[in-house]
C-alpha positions, 0 to 999 in steps of 0.5 A: 980461753975459757972452757966449752960448756956441756951444750957447746960439745952437744951442738958441735956434735950435732953439727958435725953430724949434720954436715956429714949428710950432703944431701939437703933432702936427707936432713929435711927427712931425717932429722925433721921426721925425728924431730917432729915425731919424737921431740916435739911429740915427747921432748919440748925445746924452746930458747936460743943459743949462740956458739961463737969464735972471734978475731979482733983488733982492739984498742981503748978501754978493754974492760968496756968493750968487754961488759958492752959487746958479745953480751959481756963477753966481749974479750973472749975469743969463744962465746956462749950466749943464750938459753935453752930449755928442755923439758920431757914428759913420761918419756918412756912411759917412766922419766920426766925431766927438765933442763935449763941451759942459761947464762946465769950472769944475765939471766935468772939465777934460779933457772940454771937448773936440771932435775929428773923425776922417775916413777916406776911401781911403788917407787918415786925417784927425784934427782937434781935441782929439786924440791925436797920434802920427807913427808913426815908425819911428824909434826915438829919433824917436817921439812921442805926446801928447795935442794940440789941432790937425790930422794928416794920414795916408796909407797905401798898400801900400808908402808911409805919410806922417803929418804934424801941426801941433797945440797941446800939451794937457799937459806930458811929465814923468818922475819916479823914486821908490824903492820904500818897503816898501809898495803905496803910493799914490806920488805923481807930484808932478803933478795932472790926469794925461791919461788913458791917457799914463802909462808905469810900470816898476819895475826896467825891467819895464814895468807894465800898467794895471789889472794890475799897478797902478792910477793916480788920475788927478786926484791923480796917485797910483799904487797897485801891485797883484798881477797875479794876485790884484789885491791890494796888492803891496809895492814893496820900497825896492831897487827903482826906480819910473819913470813917465813921464806928461803933466800937464794944464795950464789955466795956464801958456803952451801951445806948438805941435809940428809933425812929419812922418814918411815911410816906404817899404817896398821889399819884400825891399830893406828899409823907409826911414823919414824923420822931421821934428819941432819944438816951439815954446815958446808966447808967452802965459801964462794964469793963471786962478783955478778954482772947485770945489763939494764936499758935505761928506764928513762925519767931520773925517778925510775928505780933500778932493781939488783937480783942480790943485795950487793954486800958494799955499795961502795964497791959497785962499778956501774957503767953507762955505755961503758962510761964509769959512773960516780955513786953521789954524783950520776947515781944513789943508792936508796938508804933503806934497800941497797938492792934499789939505786936511781940515776941522777938524770934521764937515761934513755932506752938506748943506753946500755947500763952494766952494773958489776958487784958482789953479792951479800953472802947467804949461807945456805946452812946455818949449824950443825943439827939433828932431829929424830922424831916419832909419831903414832895416830890412833883413829876414833872412827868416820874422820876423827883421830888422836895423833901423839908426836914427839922429837928429839931436836940439837945442834951438834956445833958451837960452843953452847949446844942446845937441845930439847924433846918436843911432845904434842897431842892432836884431836879431831873429831866429827859429831854430825853437825859439830867438829872439834879440832884440839891440841896441846904441845910442849917444845922447850926452848932448847929444841933446835930443828933442821932448818925448814920454812915454816911456822913452828915455835918454841912454846908451851899451848893449847888450843881449840877450835868448835864449828857447829853448822845447824843448816846450810843458812848458818854457820857458828865458829869459836876458837881459843888459844893459850900459849907461852912463847920463848925466845932465846937470845944466844948472844946475851944468854938470857931467856925471854918469854911472851905469854899470848892467849886469844878468843874469836867467835864468828857468825855466818849467814847465807841467804837462801835466796842466794848472794854471798854470805854475811860474816860477823865476827869478834876476836880478843887478843892478849899477851904479857910474860916477860914483855909489856902487856897488852890487849885487843878486841877486834869486831869485823863485819863484811858481805858482798851486795850485787844486781845486774848491773853493778857489784859491791864489797865492803868490810868493816872493822873496829879495834880497841886496845891497850899498850905500852910505849916509852915517852921521854924515857918513861913507860906509859900504858895507853890506849889505841883506837883504830877503825878501818873500811874497805870497799870495791864497786864496779857499775857498768851503765851500758855495753861501753861504759864501766865505772869502777873504784876502791876505798881502803881507809885506816884511821888509828888514834891513841891519846895524843896521836892519830893517823889516817891511812887510805888506799883509794882507787877511781877508774872508768873506762869507755869502748867502742867496739874495737875501734876505739877505747879510753881509760881514766884512772886515779889513785891515792895510796898514804899510810898517814903518820903513825901514832905510837902504839907498843902493841905486842901480840906475841906472834913474831916471838920464838926461837931465833925469830918465830921458829926453828929456822934462822931470824931476820932483823927487821928494820920494820921497812915499808915501800912509799908511805904516799903515792898518787898517780893520775892517768888517761890513755886512749886507743883509736884504730880506723882501719886494720892498717892504722893505729894510734894511742895517746896518754898523759899521766902523773906519778908522785912518791914520797917516803921509804924506797922511793925516788921522791919526786913527782913525774909527769908525763905524755906520749903519743904513738902512731903505726901504719902497715901495708901487709908485706910491703910497708911499715911505719912507726912514730912515737913522742914521749915528754917527761918533766921530773920534780924532786920533793924537797930539792930544787932539782928539775929534769925534763926531756922529749924523745922522738922516734921513728922508724920504717920497713919497706920490701920492695920485692921478695928478695930485699927487705929494708928497715931504718930509724932515728931517735932524738932525746932533747933534755931540760930542766936545771941539772948539770947532767944534762944530755942530747942525743940522736941516733939512726941505725939501718939494716937491709937483708938480701935473700941469696937462696932459699937457705942464704942471706946477706945481712947488712947493718949499722948504728951511728949516734952522737951525744952532747952535754954530760958524758957525750959520746960519738958512736959507730957500729957496722956490721956485715954477715952472711948466714946460712940455715944448715937445718930448721933451728940451725944456721951459721953465721959469718961476718965482719964488725967495726965498732968505734966509740969516742968519748966528746967530754974531755973530762972522761976517761973511760968507755971509748974503744975501737974494735974489727974483727971476724965474727964465727957464730952458730946459732940455734933457735928452738920453739914451735 
């Protein structure tokens, strides 16, 4: 028997307190009044939880029963399932807190958290799972990470102090990727990115989440969008993507981080800051297996995404309805991304999939490091200031410790209509910072920018940067460096009669040093035109560059031309019709190679009141054959990747390089009681991280309702999948019918049936039929009697027969709290003589305490 969780103990105490009160009216008036006025007034509870005790007789495949039943705790006498979120805001006008109890094997691994925030006068306390930051004014000693621990802050008019002592929840990483003539997705070589920790730059320009890119935190995939149109934005191969982020880890070793930052403002005399911090590598490793559950996703072209990358795909255990699956036969992992796997057959949504694996190790802290820094800021009047910063960073572990002193000066000043920002910094290769997500780099550089705004119509911008960025290859103990320069100028005109600005910009960048020399000139122009019925945004760009590449072992310098156009338009011809479309084209060519990337979308919508709607849409995405460029802008250079944090090796992996989709979907609701929907679609994908298949499909759905009496629903789905460069085909027809009926007040009935018929030439064909039935009879205002059963049978590959029946007595103790006592019988038989796993039989009693929170 596994130990009870803290939530179990709290729940049993609450049950005992409620049971001690025999008068139901006292329960409602006492606990109800307290719950309404205090809990819902100051503290919010949401979620559900089931605590259970089970006695059973069991035969057959015990492991299959354990994974498939009772939420993956089938063999446990005591079970604890669900999640509860408790959040308080300014409780007692002092403290705010957040607590999340969950079964983390199936839920979001980042959601299992506890935090308390207390503010009293000048003092601030943050404890638990927090976003730790020192708030340092030193540019070389800034820190922000997802942590578990305590941080304290004190702030008065001129003094600010922050201190923290915590354990890192994730590892800071940096990765550099070249554009691939596509909007993405671009994979960061890590899964389970800590939410909000990422920073993304393209050619040194910071990207804004939701405006310039979207990210799948579970998979670690970034897709770029046009800021104005929110459609796919092509990243050309001459551009460099640099991303820093934190990768959450549930295995590996955890490290400790400590630090103090103090700043004192002396008014006109300036402000002085002192920062000291260190990280210490954890001494213990945490290797554990993880269980994740899926429902069937249908066609074999559909990917299944694990929340973490497995340490070895050959050690992953996958079961479908308890039956062991074979890698390379029943399923396959993607060759480029081991967090994704595909089945080789149609998997209906009624099938249960269990995946047991060991996640790849993530050490949250790499190496013992210390940083001590000081900074001094002198005001120049108005918004202007001069800031001097220095920091000593060193590693205190390893055979070859590193150390270095970083220095920098920043100037910011306004001359009326002119604003000047300039900085000089010297960060030696040996400088080591405490790991943090950011773009600090080991470089000697100076940069300046000037903005001139003579009127509300015109604005002129000019910027220059000159830097020498160092790489320190610890494995070879041989330094490398790259010199990088850039010069950019732009003119912006805003019409006085209104409308969007017109912008013309030119940028020249060059790099050299120990790497091959390259140069690039970029000219861009864009604006938005609109009227009452239509709106169009377009951006044009021309690039000309020179870079080195290796052809047949010989290094050659070649030129590259690249033109891109991005446009988005929408037109509303009437109140019923709307047309929209977007176009992104990128043409890249060298002396003997050329490629065309495109992102095209066309759509039309028709809506006739609330009764009828129709949507047609077509998309076409193709990265095209990439020309070999050998262009290096220097953006990805720097210690250990691109900064003071750990670098991640890049395989230049992107998502599907060719994808097409067509769809037609409509809805019709002639009355409030009857509605239908139907659709046709085609989806084709080919390239990296793709099923390399084409799927055609159609569906029809109809619902009929008689309020408080009868509900009828029927749905038909048709799919046909063909694999590119493979003779295999797979098709499926699914029919689902459900009905709910309430003949009179105390009794409600619900039943349905599902049929699956498969086709194609695959040996994995499987047909199945199943039906289920539920009946609920209200014995009294607080008491219900529930009966349900499910019977299913499948033929063909890995066929089974399943019977599951359950009789339960429910007693509502108080509002969100109920007691369930029931008898359950389960019988799973294999009908395929070649299958030896997945069959079991069980019968026994279940005693459950159920909580359901929410407003």
